[in-house]
N, C-alpha and C positions, 0 to 999 in steps of 0.2 A: 230547748237544749242549747241553741246557738247564743241565746241571750246569756245563759249562764257561762258559756265558754268565754264570751266577750267580757263579762263581768270578772271572771277569774283573771283574765289577762290584765284588766284595769287594776284590780286589787294587787296583783303581783307587781305592777308598775308602781303603784303608790307605796307599797311596802319597800321596794328597792329605793325609791326616791327618799323615803324617810330615813333608810339606813345611810344613804350618801349624805343627806342633810345633817344627820347626827355626826357622822364623821367629819364633815366640814366644820361643824360647830366645835368639836373637840380639837381639830387641827388649828383652827383660828384662835382658840383660847390659849393653846400651847405656844404658837407663834407669837401672839401679842404679848403674853406673859414672859416668855423667856427669849425668843428669837429677836424680836424688835428692841427689846430693852438692851440687849447685848450689842446688836448691830448699830443702832442709832440712839445712844444713851442721852443725847442732848434733846431729842424729840420726845423720847419715851423714857423718862428717868425712873419710872417705877413700873412694876408688873401690874397684872390685873388683880382683882379680888380672887379668893380661892374658887375653884371650879364649882364647889358645892353651892355657892351663892348664884352662879350662872345657870345651873341646871333647871331651876324653875322656868327660865327664859326659853330653854330648849323645849320644855313641855308645852309651852305656849306656841313655839315656833312651828312644831310639827303639824298641829291641826290647821294653822294658818297656811302652811305650804300646801297641805293636801287640798284645802278649799280653794286656794288660788289655782292649783294645778287643774282641778275639775272645771274651773272657770274659763281656762284656756283650752278649748277643745282640741287645738292642734297638738297639744302636748300628751294627749291620751292615745293609747294604741288603737289600732284599727282604722284610724284616720288616714286617708291618702293624701298626705301633704309632703312637701319637699323637706329634705333634712334641714335646710337654712330656716324654713318657717318653723319647724319643731324646736330647733335650738333657740330661735328668737322667742318662742313661747316659754321655753325654760328660763331664759333671762328675764323675761317679763314677770314670770312667777316670783323669781328671786328679788327682783327689784321691788315689787309690791310687797313681798314678805318683809324685807329689810325696812322699807318705809313704815310698814304697819308696826313692826317691833320698835322702831325709833319713836313713833307716835305714842304707842302704849307705854314706853319708858318714860316719856315726858308727861303723859297723862297720869300715870300712877307714881311719878316722882321717884323713879328708880335711878337714883344719882350714881349708883355704882356701875351702871352700864356704860362702857366706853364706845364712843362713836367710831374710833378707828377699828375697834373689834368688830363692830356691826358691818363696817365696809369690808373688812378682811373676810368675815363670815360670808358675806354676800358674793365676794369674788371667788372664794374657794368653792362654795356651793354651786355657783354658775358654772365654774369649770368642771367640776365632778359630774354634774348633771349633763352638761354638753358632751362630755367625753363618753358618758354612758349611752347617750342617744346615738353618737357616731359609732360606738362599738356594736350597738344593736342593729344598725343598718349595714355595717361594713364587714362583720365577721360572721362566718357560717353558724357558729354556735348562737350568736346573738339573733340572727335571722331566724333560726329554729325556735328559740325561746319566744320571740316576739310573735311568730306567725300564729295566727288563728286559722282554723280550717276555712277554706274558701269554697263555696259551692256555686256552681254555675246554674242559673235558673232560666228556664224558658216558659213563658206564660202563654197558656192556650186560650185564645179568645181575645177579642178586642172590645169588650164591654167597658162601661165606666168602672165597674168593680175591678177589672184587670188593670186599668190605668191607676186606679187608687192604690192597688197592691204594688204596682211598679214604683209609684211615688213613695210609698212607705219603705220599700226596700232601698231606694236611693237616699232617703233621709237617714237611714240607720245602717250605714255601711259597716259599722262595728259588729253587726250581727253575722257577717261572713258570707253574705250572698252577693253574687255578681250577676246582674241581669244581662242575658244574651239578647233577648228580644221577645217579640210576640209571634204567635202563629195564629193566623186567622182561620176560622172554621167556616167552610162553605156548605150550605145546605144542598144536598144532592136530590134531584127529582127521583121519585120512586118509579121503578120500571115495571 
């Protein structure tokens, strides 16, 4: 049951990250197409190709981002890491994703993909994901949504099986168990 709870929190995080990544993609397209062309016409004389040509790139980006997020364990919920490490993991995911998209664009000769667009997309996505992580940690609603139930465990016995169980609980903190300690069992003499 706790594994299912931890998986649910992980899937909810991946879904939310996908929504934020999609939003960053759409914002980057609009900013690069219209905003930068008007603000800096000498650097960006034309807009981007229509959004419908870029949407397959988003369909490629979302699974990449999910895979890279799972590869960075610090960015997944249930881990006991500092906020700065979690945000660094978000930026690592974004950097790898943008590099992978650029490499795939080069490999498949997607000449319409703008490098400034990819950089803007990465910047916006990193900012949105970092802000989401900060809000999860700092707001009461975010803490409540992020929190998985934590159960305190006391292991009775000091056998090798008890030590193995404690090791398993320490390795899988996302399950929601916190090990308090061991209780030794003494054999009492029969009276």
